[in-house]
PDB file with one MODEL, atoms N, CA, C and O in Angstrom:
MODEL        1
ATOM      1  N   MET A   1      79.536 131.303 141.025  1.00  0.00           N
ATOM      2  CA  MET A   1      79.405 130.088 140.271  1.00  0.00           C
ATOM      3  C   MET A   1      79.204 128.942 141.263  1.00  0.00           C
ATOM      4  O   MET A   1      79.877 128.850 142.290  1.00  0.00           O
ATOM      5  N   SER A   2      78.279 128.097 140.925  1.00  0.00           N
ATOM      6  CA  SER A   2      77.984 127.009 141.850  1.00  0.00           C
ATOM      7  C   SER A   2      79.042 125.904 141.721  1.00  0.00           C
ATOM      8  O   SER A   2      79.778 125.821 140.738  1.00  0.00           O
ATOM      9  N   LYS A   3      79.080 125.093 142.722  1.00  0.00           N
ATOM     10  CA  LYS A   3      80.059 124.019 142.769  1.00  0.00           C
ATOM     11  C   LYS A   3      79.798 122.993 141.661  1.00  0.00           C
ATOM     12  O   LYS A   3      80.736 122.433 141.094  1.00  0.00           O
ATOM     13  N   LYS A   4      78.530 122.753 141.359  1.00  0.00           N
ATOM     14  CA  LYS A   4      78.167 121.787 140.329  1.00  0.00           C
ATOM     15  C   LYS A   4      78.654 122.244 138.953  1.00  0.00           C
ATOM     16  O   LYS A   4      79.176 121.438 138.183  1.00  0.00           O
ATOM     17  N   ILE A   5      78.489 123.502 138.646  1.00  0.00           N
ATOM     18  CA  ILE A   5      78.936 124.045 137.356  1.00  0.00           C
ATOM     19  C   ILE A   5      80.458 124.033 137.281  1.00  0.00           C
ATOM     20  O   ILE A   5      81.027 123.713 136.237  1.00  0.00           O
ATOM     21  N   ALA A   6      81.114 124.379 138.376  1.00  0.00           N
ATOM     22  CA  ALA A   6      82.571 124.375 138.395  1.00  0.00           C
ATOM     23  C   ALA A   6      83.132 122.974 138.165  1.00  0.00           C
ATOM     24  O   ALA A   6      84.151 122.815 137.494  1.00  0.00           O
ATOM     25  N   THR A   7      82.477 121.968 138.715  1.00  0.00           N
ATOM     26  CA  THR A   7      82.912 120.580 138.526  1.00  0.00           C
ATOM     27  C   THR A   7      82.755 120.162 137.068  1.00  0.00           C
ATOM     28  O   THR A   7      83.628 119.500 136.508  1.00  0.00           O
ATOM     29  N   ARG A   8      81.645 120.550 136.461  1.00  0.00           N
ATOM     30  CA  ARG A   8      81.428 120.211 135.053  1.00  0.00           C
ATOM     31  C   ARG A   8      82.415 120.931 134.145  1.00  0.00           C
ATOM     32  O   ARG A   8      82.902 120.349 133.176  1.00  0.00           O
ATOM     33  N   LEU A   9      82.712 122.183 134.446  1.00  0.00           N
ATOM     34  CA  LEU A   9      83.676 122.927 133.640  1.00  0.00           C
ATOM     35  C   LEU A   9      85.081 122.334 133.780  1.00  0.00           C
ATOM     36  O   LEU A   9      85.862 122.335 132.828  1.00  0.00           O
ATOM     37  N   ALA A  10      85.383 121.842 134.947  1.00  0.00           N
ATOM     38  CA  ALA A  10      86.693 121.232 135.156  1.00  0.00           C
ATOM     39  C   ALA A  10      86.818 119.908 134.411  1.00  0.00           C
ATOM     40  O   ALA A  10      87.930 119.505 134.067  1.00  0.00           O
ATOM     41  N   ALA A  11      85.709 119.223 134.155  1.00  0.00           N
ATOM     42  CA  ALA A  11      85.730 117.923 133.478  1.00  0.00           C
ATOM     43  C   ALA A  11      85.809 118.052 131.956  1.00  0.00           C
ATOM     44  O   ALA A  11      86.126 117.076 131.276  1.00  0.00           O
ATOM     45  N   ILE A  12      85.533 119.209 131.424  1.00  0.00           N
ATOM     46  CA  ILE A  12      85.508 119.397 129.961  1.00  0.00           C
ATOM     47  C   ILE A  12      86.856 119.065 129.315  1.00  0.00           C
ATOM     48  O   ILE A  12      86.873 118.320 128.335  1.00  0.00           O
ATOM     49  N   PRO A  13      87.980 119.576 129.809  1.00  0.00           N
ATOM     50  CA  PRO A  13      89.254 119.221 129.153  1.00  0.00           C
ATOM     51  C   PRO A  13      89.535 117.717 129.165  1.00  0.00           C
ATOM     52  O   PRO A  13      90.078 117.190 128.194  1.00  0.00           O
ATOM     53  N   ALA A  14      89.181 117.028 130.228  1.00  0.00           N
ATOM     54  CA  ALA A  14      89.401 115.585 130.294  1.00  0.00           C
ATOM     55  C   ALA A  14      88.551 114.856 129.258  1.00  0.00           C
ATOM     56  O   ALA A  14      89.017 113.895 128.647  1.00  0.00           O
ATOM     57  N   VAL A  15      87.331 115.292 129.053  1.00  0.00           N
ATOM     58  CA  VAL A  15      86.451 114.674 128.060  1.00  0.00           C
ATOM     59  C   VAL A  15      86.991 114.925 126.652  1.00  0.00           C
ATOM     60  O   VAL A  15      86.958 114.029 125.807  1.00  0.00           O
ATOM     61  N   ILE A  16      87.478 116.117 126.399  1.00  0.00           N
ATOM     62  CA  ILE A  16      88.015 116.444 125.075  1.00  0.00           C
ATOM     63  C   ILE A  16      89.238 115.584 124.776  1.00  0.00           C
ATOM     64  O   ILE A  16      89.365 115.046 123.677  1.00  0.00           O
ATOM     65  N   VAL A  17      90.129 115.454 125.742  1.00  0.00           N
ATOM     66  CA  VAL A  17      91.334 114.644 125.537  1.00  0.00           C
ATOM     67  C   VAL A  17      90.969 113.177 125.356  1.00  0.00           C
ATOM     68  O   VAL A  17      91.577 112.498 124.529  1.00  0.00           O
ATOM     69  N   ALA A  18      90.002 112.673 126.100  1.00  0.00           N
ATOM     70  CA  ALA A  18      89.622 111.264 126.018  1.00  0.00           C
ATOM     71  C   ALA A  18      88.959 110.928 124.686  1.00  0.00           C
ATOM     72  O   ALA A  18      89.118 109.813 124.189  1.00  0.00           O
ATOM     73  N   THR A  19      88.230 111.853 124.107  1.00  0.00           N
ATOM     74  CA  THR A  19      87.519 111.574 122.859  1.00  0.00           C
ATOM     75  C   THR A  19      88.322 111.946 121.620  1.00  0.00           C
ATOM     76  O   THR A  19      87.920 111.619 120.503  1.00  0.00           O
ATOM     77  N   MET A  20      89.435 112.614 121.799  1.00  0.00           N
ATOM     78  CA  MET A  20      90.236 113.059 120.666  1.00  0.00           C
ATOM     79  C   MET A  20      91.106 111.905 120.168  1.00  0.00           C
ATOM     80  O   MET A  20      91.791 111.259 120.961  1.00  0.00           O
ATOM     81  N   GLY A  21      91.081 111.651 118.891  1.00  0.00           N
ATOM     82  CA  GLY A  21      91.899 110.597 118.292  1.00  0.00           C
ATOM     83  C   GLY A  21      93.075 111.208 117.566  1.00  0.00           C
ATOM     84  O   GLY A  21      93.170 112.427 117.426  1.00  0.00           O
ATOM     85  N   THR A  22      93.963 110.359 117.109  1.00  0.00           N
ATOM     86  CA  THR A  22      95.097 110.850 116.339  1.00  0.00           C
ATOM     87  C   THR A  22      94.727 110.843 114.862  1.00  0.00           C
ATOM     88  O   THR A  22      94.102 109.901 114.375  1.00  0.00           O
ATOM     89  N   ALA A  23      95.105 111.869 114.173  1.00  0.00           N
ATOM     90  CA  ALA A  23      94.825 111.976 112.747  1.00  0.00           C
ATOM     91  C   ALA A  23      96.035 111.469 111.980  1.00  0.00           C
ATOM     92  O   ALA A  23      97.148 111.964 112.162  1.00  0.00           O
ATOM     93  N   MET A  24      95.817 110.495 111.134  1.00  0.00           N
ATOM     94  CA  MET A  24      96.911 109.945 110.341  1.00  0.00           C
ATOM     95  C   MET A  24      96.483 109.925 108.876  1.00  0.00           C
ATOM     96  O   MET A  24      95.414 109.420 108.533  1.00  0.00           O
ATOM     97  N   ALA A  25      97.327 110.475 108.032  1.00  0.00           N
ATOM     98  CA  ALA A  25      97.036 110.480 106.610  1.00  0.00           C
ATOM     99  C   ALA A  25      97.532 109.178 105.988  1.00  0.00           C
ATOM    100  O   ALA A  25      98.544 108.621 106.413  1.00  0.00           O
ATOM    101  N   GLU A  26      96.822 108.711 104.998  1.00  0.00           N
ATOM    102  CA  GLU A  26      97.216 107.489 104.305  1.00  0.00           C
ATOM    103  C   GLU A  26      98.304 107.812 103.296  1.00  0.00           C
ATOM    104  O   GLU A  26      98.196 108.776 102.539  1.00  0.00           O
ATOM    105  N   LEU A  27      99.355 106.998 103.291  1.00  0.00           N
ATOM    106  CA  LEU A  27     100.449 107.192 102.345  1.00  0.00           C
ATOM    107  C   LEU A  27     100.075 106.598 100.991  1.00  0.00           C
ATOM    108  O   LEU A  27      99.357 105.600 100.919  1.00  0.00           O
ATOM    109  N   PRO A  28     100.560 107.209  99.935  1.00  0.00           N
ATOM    110  CA  PRO A  28     100.361 106.601  98.622  1.00  0.00           C
ATOM    111  C   PRO A  28     101.065 105.241  98.558  1.00  0.00           C
ATOM    112  O   PRO A  28     102.024 105.003  99.293  1.00  0.00           O
ATOM    113  N   ALA A  29     100.600 104.371  97.699  1.00  0.00           N
ATOM    114  CA  ALA A  29     101.154 103.014  97.594  1.00  0.00           C
ATOM    115  C   ALA A  29     102.629 103.033  97.216  1.00  0.00           C
ATOM    116  O   ALA A  29     103.403 102.211  97.707  1.00  0.00           O
ATOM    117  N   SER A  30     103.027 103.954  96.353  1.00  0.00           N
ATOM    118  CA  SER A  30     104.435 104.010  95.935  1.00  0.00           C
ATOM    119  C   SER A  30     105.346 104.376  97.104  1.00  0.00           C
ATOM    120  O   SER A  30     106.460 103.863  97.205  1.00  0.00           O
ATOM    121  N   VAL A  31     104.887 105.250  97.976  1.00  0.00           N
ATOM    122  CA  VAL A  31     105.687 105.640  99.149  1.00  0.00           C
ATOM    123  C   VAL A  31     105.811 104.459 100.106  1.00  0.00           C
ATOM    124  O   VAL A  31     106.891 104.200 100.637  1.00  0.00           O
ATOM    125  N   ALA A  32     104.725 103.754 100.325  1.00  0.00           N
ATOM    126  CA  ALA A  32     104.766 102.591 101.211  1.00  0.00           C
ATOM    127  C   ALA A  32     105.718 101.530 100.662  1.00  0.00           C
ATOM    128  O   ALA A  32     106.445 100.893 101.424  1.00  0.00           O
ATOM    129  N   THR A  33     105.716 101.340  99.346  1.00  0.00           N
ATOM    130  CA  THR A  33     106.628 100.378  98.722  1.00  0.00           C
ATOM    131  C   THR A  33     108.083 100.804  98.913  1.00  0.00           C
ATOM    132  O   THR A  33     108.939  99.982  99.241  1.00  0.00           O
ATOM    133  N   GLU A  34     108.351 102.079  98.709  1.00  0.00           N
ATOM    134  CA  GLU A  34     109.723 102.581  98.858  1.00  0.00           C
ATOM    135  C   GLU A  34     110.199 102.487 100.306  1.00  0.00           C
ATOM    136  O   GLU A  34     111.372 102.201 100.547  1.00  0.00           O
ATOM    137  N   VAL A  35     109.323 102.718 101.259  1.00  0.00           N
ATOM    138  CA  VAL A  35     109.694 102.581 102.666  1.00  0.00           C
ATOM    139  C   VAL A  35     110.034 101.123 102.969  1.00  0.00           C
ATOM    140  O   VAL A  35     110.996 100.848 103.686  1.00  0.00           O
ATOM    141  N   GLY A  36     109.267 100.208 102.440  1.00  0.00           N
ATOM    142  CA  GLY A  36     109.565  98.787 102.619  1.00  0.00           C
ATOM    143  C   GLY A  36     110.892  98.402 101.999  1.00  0.00           C
ATOM    144  O   GLY A  36     111.654  97.632 102.583  1.00  0.00           O
ATOM    145  N   THR A  37     111.176  98.937 100.810  1.00  0.00           N
ATOM    146  CA  THR A  37     112.454  98.678 100.147  1.00  0.00           C
ATOM    147  C   THR A  37     113.606  99.239 100.968  1.00  0.00           C
ATOM    148  O   THR A  37     114.650  98.600 101.099  1.00  0.00           O
ATOM    149  N   TYR A  38     113.418 100.431 101.519  1.00  0.00           N
ATOM    150  CA  TYR A  38     114.463 101.041 102.347  1.00  0.00           C
ATOM    151  C   TYR A  38     114.743 100.186 103.578  1.00  0.00           C
ATOM    152  O   TYR A  38     115.900  99.991 103.949  1.00  0.00           O
ATOM    153  N   LYS A  39     113.690  99.677 104.210  1.00  0.00           N
ATOM    154  CA  LYS A  39     113.876  98.835 105.393  1.00  0.00           C
ATOM    155  C   LYS A  39     114.701  97.602 105.047  1.00  0.00           C
ATOM    156  O   LYS A  39     115.600  97.217 105.793  1.00  0.00           O
ATOM    157  N   THR A  40     114.389  96.989 103.912  1.00  0.00           N
ATOM    158  CA  THR A  40     115.128  95.800 103.481  1.00  0.00           C
ATOM    159  C   THR A  40     116.592  96.132 103.228  1.00  0.00           C
ATOM    160  O   THR A  40     117.485  95.415 103.680  1.00  0.00           O
ATOM    161  N   ASP A  41     116.837  97.221 102.504  1.00  0.00           N
ATOM    162  CA  ASP A  41     118.210  97.615 102.195  1.00  0.00           C
ATOM    163  C   ASP A  41     118.986  97.992 103.451  1.00  0.00           C
ATOM    164  O   ASP A  41     120.158  97.641 103.584  1.00  0.00           O
ATOM    165  N   ALA A  42     118.346  98.699 104.368  1.00  0.00           N
ATOM    166  CA  ALA A  42     119.020  99.108 105.596  1.00  0.00           C
ATOM    167  C   ALA A  42     119.363  97.897 106.455  1.00  0.00           C
ATOM    168  O   ALA A  42     120.443  97.843 107.044  1.00  0.00           O
ATOM    169  N   LEU A  43     118.455  96.926 106.534  1.00  0.00           N
ATOM    170  CA  LEU A  43     118.735  95.710 107.296  1.00  0.00           C
ATOM    171  C   LEU A  43     119.894  94.934 106.681  1.00  0.00           C
ATOM    172  O   LEU A  43     120.739  94.402 107.401  1.00  0.00           O
ATOM    173  N   GLU A  44     119.934  94.868 105.369  1.00  0.00           N
ATOM    174  CA  GLU A  44     121.025  94.177 104.693  1.00  0.00           C
ATOM    175  C   GLU A  44     122.358  94.870 104.954  1.00  0.00           C
ATOM    176  O   GLU A  44     123.361  94.207 105.221  1.00  0.00           O
ATOM    177  N   ALA A  45     122.373  96.192 104.879  1.00  0.00           N
ATOM    178  CA  ALA A  45     123.602  96.947 105.131  1.00  0.00           C
ATOM    179  C   ALA A  45     124.072  96.763 106.572  1.00  0.00           C
ATOM    180  O   ALA A  45     125.266  96.590 106.816  1.00  0.00           O
ATOM    181  N   LEU A  46     123.154  96.799 107.515  1.00  0.00           N
ATOM    182  CA  LEU A  46     123.537  96.600 108.914  1.00  0.00           C
ATOM    183  C   LEU A  46     124.060  95.188 109.149  1.00  0.00           C
ATOM    184  O   LEU A  46     124.989  94.993 109.932  1.00  0.00           O
ATOM    185  N   GLY A  47     123.479  94.217 108.487  1.00  0.00           N
ATOM    186  CA  GLY A  47     123.967  92.842 108.593  1.00  0.00           C
ATOM    187  C   GLY A  47     125.387  92.702 108.065  1.00  0.00           C
ATOM    188  O   GLY A  47     126.215  92.015 108.664  1.00  0.00           O
ATOM    189  N   LEU A  48     125.670  93.360 106.931  1.00  0.00           N
ATOM    190  CA  LEU A  48     127.021  93.312 106.374  1.00  0.00           C
ATOM    191  C   LEU A  48     128.030  94.004 107.292  1.00  0.00           C
ATOM    192  O   LEU A  48     129.151  93.520 107.453  1.00  0.00           O
ATOM    193  N   ILE A  49     127.648  95.113 107.886  1.00  0.00           N
ATOM    194  CA  ILE A  49     128.530  95.814 108.818  1.00  0.00           C
ATOM    195  C   ILE A  49     128.809  94.944 110.040  1.00  0.00           C
ATOM    196  O   ILE A  49     129.946  94.860 110.503  1.00  0.00           O
ATOM    197  N   LEU A  50     127.772  94.302 110.554  1.00  0.00           N
ATOM    198  CA  LEU A  50     127.942  93.414 111.706  1.00  0.00           C
ATOM    199  C   LEU A  50     128.844  92.234 111.355  1.00  0.00           C
ATOM    200  O   LEU A  50     129.713  91.863 112.144  1.00  0.00           O
ATOM    201  N   ALA A  51     128.643  91.645 110.180  1.00  0.00           N
ATOM    202  CA  ALA A  51     129.472  90.516 109.751  1.00  0.00           C
ATOM    203  C   ALA A  51     130.927  90.935 109.595  1.00  0.00           C
ATOM    204  O   ALA A  51     131.830  90.185 109.967  1.00  0.00           O
ATOM    205  N   ALA A  52     131.165  92.124 109.048  1.00  0.00           N
ATOM    206  CA  ALA A  52     132.541  92.616 108.903  1.00  0.00           C
ATOM    207  C   ALA A  52     133.176  92.825 110.274  1.00  0.00           C
ATOM    208  O   ALA A  52     134.346  92.497 110.472  1.00  0.00           O
ATOM    209  N   GLY A  53     132.422  93.362 111.208  1.00  0.00           N
ATOM    210  CA  GLY A  53     132.947  93.558 112.559  1.00  0.00           C
ATOM    211  C   GLY A  53     133.295  92.249 113.232  1.00  0.00           C
ATOM    212  O   GLY A  53     134.326  92.143 113.897  1.00  0.00           O
ATOM    213  N   VAL A  54     132.445  91.251 113.066  1.00  0.00           N
ATOM    214  CA  VAL A  54     132.719  89.936 113.653  1.00  0.00           C
ATOM    215  C   VAL A  54     133.945  89.310 113.000  1.00  0.00           C
ATOM    216  O   VAL A  54     134.759  88.689 113.684  1.00  0.00           O
ATOM    217  N   ALA A  55     134.088  89.465 111.682  1.00  0.00           N
ATOM    218  CA  ALA A  55     135.260  88.917 110.989  1.00  0.00           C
ATOM    219  C   ALA A  55     136.539  89.591 111.469  1.00  0.00           C
ATOM    220  O   ALA A  55     137.539  88.914 111.708  1.00  0.00           O
ATOM    221  N   ILE A  56     136.522  90.900 111.612  1.00  0.00           N
ATOM    222  CA  ILE A  56     137.697  91.622 112.101  1.00  0.00           C
ATOM    223  C   ILE A  56     138.031  91.199 113.525  1.00  0.00           C
ATOM    224  O   ILE A  56     139.194  90.975 113.863  1.00  0.00           O
ATOM    225  N   TRP A  57     137.004  91.094 114.350  1.00  0.00           N
ATOM    226  CA  TRP A  57     137.227  90.659 115.735  1.00  0.00           C
ATOM    227  C   TRP A  57     137.827  89.253 115.759  1.00  0.00           C
ATOM    228  O   TRP A  57     138.761  88.990 116.517  1.00  0.00           O
ATOM    229  N   GLY A  58     137.299  88.356 114.939  1.00  0.00           N
ATOM    230  CA  GLY A  58     137.794  86.981 114.897  1.00  0.00           C
ATOM    231  C   GLY A  58     139.239  86.903 114.442  1.00  0.00           C
ATOM    232  O   GLY A  58     140.034  86.152 115.007  1.00  0.00           O
ATOM    233  N   LEU A  59     139.581  87.684 113.414  1.00  0.00           N
ATOM    234  CA  LEU A  59     140.962  87.687 112.938  1.00  0.00           C
ATOM    235  C   LEU A  59     141.918  88.259 113.983  1.00  0.00           C
ATOM    236  O   LEU A  59     143.030  87.758 114.154  1.00  0.00           O
ATOM    237  N   ARG A  60     141.492  89.287 114.668  1.00  0.00           N
ATOM    238  CA  ARG A  60     142.343  89.861 115.731  1.00  0.00           C
ATOM    239  C   ARG A  60     142.535  88.853 116.859  1.00  0.00           C
ATOM    240  O   ARG A  60     143.638  88.705 117.385  1.00  0.00           O
ATOM    241  N   LYS A  61     141.461  88.162 117.230  1.00  0.00           N
ATOM    242  CA  LYS A  61     141.544  87.158 118.298  1.00  0.00           C
ATOM    243  C   LYS A  61     142.470  86.014 117.867  1.00  0.00           C
ATOM    244  O   LYS A  61     143.316  85.565 118.640  1.00  0.00           O
ATOM    245  N   LEU A  62     142.298  85.553 116.636  1.00  0.00           N
ATOM    246  CA  LEU A  62     143.152  84.492 116.113  1.00  0.00           C
ATOM    247  C   LEU A  62     144.610  84.961 116.049  1.00  0.00           C
ATOM    248  O   LEU A  62     145.532  84.226 116.402  1.00  0.00           O
ATOM    249  N   GLY A  63     144.789  86.187 115.593  1.00  0.00           N
ATOM    250  CA  GLY A  63     146.146  86.733 115.504  1.00  0.00           C
ATOM    251  C   GLY A  63     146.823  86.841 116.856  1.00  0.00           C
ATOM    252  O   GLY A  63     148.024  86.599 116.970  1.00  0.00           O
ATOM    253  N   SER A  64     146.068  87.200 117.881  1.00  0.00           N
ATOM    254  CA  SER A  64     146.675  87.302 119.206  1.00  0.00           C
ATOM    255  C   SER A  64     147.008  85.918 119.761  1.00  0.00           C
ATOM    256  O   SER A  64     147.998  85.769 120.477  1.00  0.00           O
ATOM    257  N   LYS A  65     146.208  84.912 119.446  1.00  0.00           N
ATOM    258  CA  LYS A  65     146.485  83.549 119.906  1.00  0.00           C
ATOM    259  C   LYS A  65     147.707  82.958 119.181  1.00  0.00           C
ATOM    260  O   LYS A  65     148.496  82.225 119.777  1.00  0.00           O
ATOM    261  N   LEU A  66     147.848  83.283 117.905  1.00  0.00           N
ATOM    262  CA  LEU A  66     148.952  82.731 117.122  1.00  0.00           C
ATOM    263  C   LEU A  66     150.191  83.614 117.127  1.00  0.00           C
ATOM    264  O   LEU A  66     151.206  83.261 116.526  1.00  0.00           O
ATOM    265  N   GLY A  67     150.120  84.742 117.787  1.00  0.00           N
ATOM    266  CA  GLY A  67     151.272  85.623 117.904  1.00  0.00           C
ATOM    267  C   GLY A  67     151.542  86.487 116.688  1.00  0.00           C
ATOM    268  O   GLY A  67     152.670  86.935 116.486  1.00  0.00           O
ATOM    269  N   TRP A  68     150.519  86.726 115.875  1.00  0.00           N
ATOM    270  CA  TRP A  68     150.705  87.593 114.717  1.00  0.00           C
ATOM    271  C   TRP A  68     150.795  89.060 115.105  1.00  0.00           C
ATOM    272  O   TRP A  68     151.428  89.858 114.414  1.00  0.00           O
ATOM    273  N   PHE A  69     150.166  89.402 116.200  1.00  0.00           N
ATOM    274  CA  PHE A  69     150.125  90.815 116.624  1.00  0.00           C
ATOM    275  C   PHE A  69     150.937  91.015 117.863  1.00  0.00           C
ATOM    276  O   PHE A  69     151.024  92.133 118.370  1.00  0.00           O
TER     277      PHE A  69
ENDMDL
END
């Protein structure tokens, strides 16, 4: 096999990878809506958990300053 042919054969995988795109299927509108609703609900739940943690931390800090604990 000549060197020129070997070089071209070696370049084939690189060309295939470079030209290959990702295949993505389109979601139905109802699924996209539900995913958006889930994101909103999850963000709200995480916000409430964070607020509860800050409130507990604040009460503990206040309690230690005032000698409750």
